[in-house]
C-alpha positions in Angstrom: 0.0 0.0 0.0 1.0 3.6 -0.5 0.0 6.7 1.5 -1.6 9.9 0.3 -3.2 13.1 1.8 -6.9 13.7 1.0 -10.0 15.5 2.3 -13.7 14.5 2.3 -15.1 17.9 3.1 -14.2 21.5 2.5 -12.7 23.4 5.4 -9.6 24.5 7.1 -6.2 22.7 7.0 -7.6 20.2 9.7 -9.7 18.4 7.1 -6.6 17.0 5.5 -6.2 13.3 6.4 -3.7 10.5 5.7 -5.3 7.7 3.7 -3.9 4.3 2.4 -4.2 3.7 -1.3 -3.2 0.8 -3.5 0.3 1.2 -4.8 -0.1 2.2 -8.4 0.7 -0.1 -11.3 1.6 1.6 -14.6 -0.2 0.9 -17.8 1.0 1.6 -21.3 2.5 5.2 -21.6 2.6 5.6 -17.7 5.2 6.0 -15.1 5.1 5.5 -11.3 7.3 8.0 -9.4 8.3 7.4 -5.8 7.9 10.9 -4.4 10.8 12.5 -2.6 9.2 16.0 -2.4 5.8 17.5 -3.2 5.2 21.2 -3.9 2.6 23.0 -1.8 0.8 25.7 -3.9 -1.7 28.3 -2.8 -4.3 26.8 -5.2 -4.1 23.6 -3.0 -5.4 25.5 0.0 -8.0 27.4 -2.0 -9.4 24.2 -3.4 -9.4 22.5 0.1 -11.2 25.4 1.6 -13.8 25.8 -1.1 -12.7 29.3 -1.9 -12.0 28.1 -5.4 -15.1 26.1 -6.6 -14.3 22.6 -7.7 -17.5 20.6 -7.6 -19.1 18.3 -5.1 -16.8 15.9 -3.2 -18.0 12.3 -3.8 -14.9 10.4 -2.7 -11.6 11.3 -0.8 -10.1 14.1 -2.9 -6.3 13.9 -3.1 -4.2 17.0 -3.1 -1.1 18.4 -5.0 0.0 18.8 -8.6 3.8 19.1 -8.5 6.7 17.0 -7.2 10.0 15.2 -7.7 11.4 11.8 -7.0 12.7 8.7 -8.7 11.1 6.4 -11.3 9.7 3.3 -9.4 8.0 1.6 -12.3 7.7 2.1 -16.2 4.8 0.9 -18.3 5.0 -0.3 -21.8 5.7 2.1 -24.7 7.6 4.5 -22.5 11.1 5.6 -23.8 13.8 7.8 -22.2 13.2 6.9 -18.6 14.0 3.8 -16.5 13.6 2.7 -12.9 15.9 4.7 -10.6 16.1 7.8 -12.7 15.6 11.1 -10.8 12.7 13.0 -12.2 10.4 16.1 -11.8 6.7 15.9 -12.5 3.7 18.2 -12.8 0.0 17.8 -13.4 -0.4 14.9 -11.0 -3.7 14.0 -9.4 -2.5 13.9 -5.7 1.1 14.7 -5.5 1.0 14.6 -1.7 1.7 10.9 -1.6 4.4 8.3 -1.4 3.9 7.2 -5.0 2.1 8.7 -7.9 1.0 7.4 -11.3 1.5 9.8 -14.2 1.4 9.9 -18.1 5.0 9.7 -19.2 4.7 13.1 -20.8 4.3 14.7 -17.3 7.6 13.4 -16.1 10.9 15.0 -16.9 14.5 14.0 -16.1 16.0 15.9 -13.1 19.5 17.2 -13.9 22.4 16.8 -11.5 22.4 19.5 -9.0 18.7 20.0 -9.0 17.4 18.8 -5.7 14.1 17.0 -5.2 12.7 20.2 -3.3 13.9 22.4 -6.1 12.2 20.2 -8.7 9.0 20.0 -6.7 8.9 23.9 -6.5 8.4 24.3 -10.3 5.2 23.1 -11.8 2.4 25.5 -11.2 4.6 28.6 -10.5 6.8 28.3 -13.5 4.1 27.1 -15.8 1.8 30.1 -14.9 4.6 32.6 -15.3 6.0 31.2 -18.5 2.7 30.9 -20.2 1.5 34.4 -19.1 4.7 36.0 -20.5 4.4 34.1 -23.8 0.7 35.0 -24.1 1.5 38.7 -23.6 4.5 38.5 -26.0 6.9 39.9 -23.4 10.4 40.5 -24.7 13.1 43.0 -25.5 11.9 46.6 -25.5 9.2 46.0 -23.0 8.9 47.4 -19.5 6.9 45.0 -17.4 5.1 45.7 -14.1 4.8 42.7 -11.9 2.6 42.9 -8.8 3.7 40.5 -5.9 7.2 40.2 -7.2 8.5 38.2 -4.3 6.1 35.3 -4.5 6.9 32.1 -6.3 5.1 33.2 -9.5 6.4 36.7 -9.2 10.0 35.5 -9.0 9.6 33.3 -12.1 7.9 36.2 -14.0 10.9 38.5 -13.2 13.5 35.9 -14.2 12.0 34.9 -17.5 11.3 38.5 -18.5 14.8 39.6 -17.7 16.2 36.7 -19.6 14.1 37.7 -22.6 15.3 41.2 -22.6 12.5 43.2 -20.8 13.0 45.7 -18.1 11.1 44.8 -14.9 9.6 46.8 -12.1 8.0 44.7 -9.3 6.0 45.4 -6.2 7.0 43.9 -2.9 7.2 44.6 0.8 10.2 46.5 1.9 11.4 43.4 3.7 11.4 41.4 0.5 12.8 44.1 -1.8 16.3 42.6 -1.7 15.2 39.4 -3.2 13.3 41.2 -6.1 16.4 43.3 -6.7 18.7 40.3 -6.7 16.6 38.7 -9.6 17.0 41.7 -11.7 13.9 43.8 -11.2 13.5 47.3 -9.6 11.5 46.8 -6.4 8.8 49.2 -5.4 6.7 49.2 -2.3 2.9 48.7 -2.6 0.5 50.9 -0.8 -0.5 54.5 -1.0 1.3 56.4 -3.8 2.0 53.2 -5.8 1.1 54.8 -9.2 3.6 57.6 -8.6 6.3 55.2 -7.6 5.7 53.0 -10.7 5.9 56.1 -13.0 9.1 57.2 -11.3 10.7 53.8 -11.6 9.6 53.5 -15.3 10.0 57.0 -16.6 9.6 55.8 -20.3 6.4 54.1 -19.5 5.1 50.5 -18.8 4.1 48.4 -21.8 2.9 45.2 -19.9 1.5 44.5 -16.4 0.8 41.2 -14.6 -1.2 41.0 -11.4 -0.2 38.2 -9.0 -1.5 40.1 -6.0 -5.2 40.3 -6.6 -5.8 43.7 -5.0 -7.8 46.6 -6.5 -4.7 48.7 -6.1 -2.7 46.4 -8.4 -5.5 46.2 -11.1 -6.1 50.0 -11.0 -2.4 50.8 -11.3 -2.0 48.4 -14.1 -4.8 49.9 -16.3 -3.5 53.4 -15.4 0.0 52.8 -16.7 -0.5 50.4 -19.6 -2.1 51.9 -22.7 -3.1 48.5 -24.3 -5.3 46.6 -21.9 -4.8 43.5 -23.9 -1.3 43.5 -22.4 -2.6 43.6 -18.8 -3.5 40.3 -17.1 -4.5 39.0 -13.8 -3.6 35.6 -12.4 -5.8 35.7 -9.3 -8.8 37.9 -10.1 -10.0 36.0 -13.2 -13.7 36.4 -12.5 -13.3 40.1 -12.4 -11.0 40.6 -15.4 -13.8 41.3 -18.0 -15.0 44.2 -15.8 -11.6 45.8 -15.9 -11.2 45.1 -19.6 -8.1 43.0 -19.1 -7.0 39.4 -19.7 -7.1 36.5 -17.2 -5.2 33.2 -17.1 -6.8 30.8 -14.7 -7.3 32.4 -11.2 -10.9 31.7 -11.3 -11.3 32.9 -14.9 -14.5 31.7 -16.7 -12.6 31.2 -19.9 -10.4 28.1 -19.9 -6.8 28.1 -21.1 -6.4 27.4 -24.8 -4.4 24.4 -26.2 -1.5 26.7 -26.9 -1.5 28.2 -23.4 -1.6 24.7 -21.9 1.3 23.6 -24.1 3.3 26.5 -22.9 2.6 25.6 -19.3 3.9 22.1 -20.0 6.9 23.5 -21.8 8.0 25.6 -18.9 9.1 22.7 -16.6 11.8 21.3 -19.0 12.9 24.8 -20.1 13.3 25.8 -16.4 15.1 22.6 -15.5 17.6 23.3 -18.3 18.0 27.0 -17.0 18.6 25.7 -13.4 21.2 23.2 -14.6 23.0 26.1 -16.3 22.8 28.3 -13.2 20.4 30.8 -14.9 17.3 30.3 -12.8 17.1 30.8 -9.0 14.6 29.2 -6.6 13.7 30.4 -3.1 12.9 27.4 -1.0 10.9 27.8 2.2 10.2 25.3 5.0 9.8 21.6 4.5 7.3 19.5 6.3 6.8 15.8 6.7 3.9 14.4 4.6 1.9 13.7 7.7 2.0 17.4 8.6 0.3 18.6 5.4 -2.1 20.6 7.4 0.8 22.6 8.9 2.2 23.1 5.5 -1.1 24.6 4.4 -1.1 26.9 7.4 2.4 28.1 6.4 1.3 28.9 2.9 -1.8 30.7 4.0 0.3 32.8 6.4 2.5 33.9 3.6 5.8 32.2 4.6 8.8 33.2 2.5 9.9 30.7 -0.2 8.3 27.6 -1.6 6.9 25.1 0.9 7.4 21.4 0.3 6.3 18.1 1.8 8.6 15.1 2.2 7.1 11.6 2.5 
């Protein structure tokens, strides 16, 4: 038997429970990964609490999308990976577990020097950031405003945009401004006077804005400084985007991602692994919790702890 974390009702972190599950057996085109680390994402807590609608719970609902580990079993028709290979995965149904079953296309070789925690930190944050920047055609000559630059998604947005030749201005707290600056962005404090600070930091104008904060201040500032609202996007206020005349990518948006956008999200993980292997992408890891303490990990994420939270079976 394997172990997983699941919930049978919506609520606080205390609804998370350890359950026993059959050890998965791979079919054709599938891989079983023995999990060494699972990433804890804010969306996990939103779904668990019911803040993000996800339908009626009819059976124990497992948690988690992203993780890393080693290949435990390989099904027929799978090339390029063998038992014992270190890997990173995304798009799992229940990454908070000791073993997970995945389509082979969701599993990527983990380069030497990339830890299990580092690999587990990728998935949703880098996929969201990479796809958003590609959708908005961010590149050389752009000045990008990122709201919540010190979060996992914000840090990925900054790094890709800088690598692709954009100038980046990012909001953060004063305490976190050093991290934002180290990644190549100009940090500015959110709060009263934000619009004036953005204009001072970007005297030649802002061409693109991405909201990962979800505040009215972030949305209003974005539409005030970017002339083309098709180049303003929110990642957390999707249901409100139409009212602001801006774009939304997930974050509760009523319009699903396109096939191209989903392909970009998938592409982000191997691209980022290559950048990490080359020393060109930096991760900020936060606390690690035992799998049995998944509730505490959720509390840490909801409290806004610095860095990416991971679980270790």
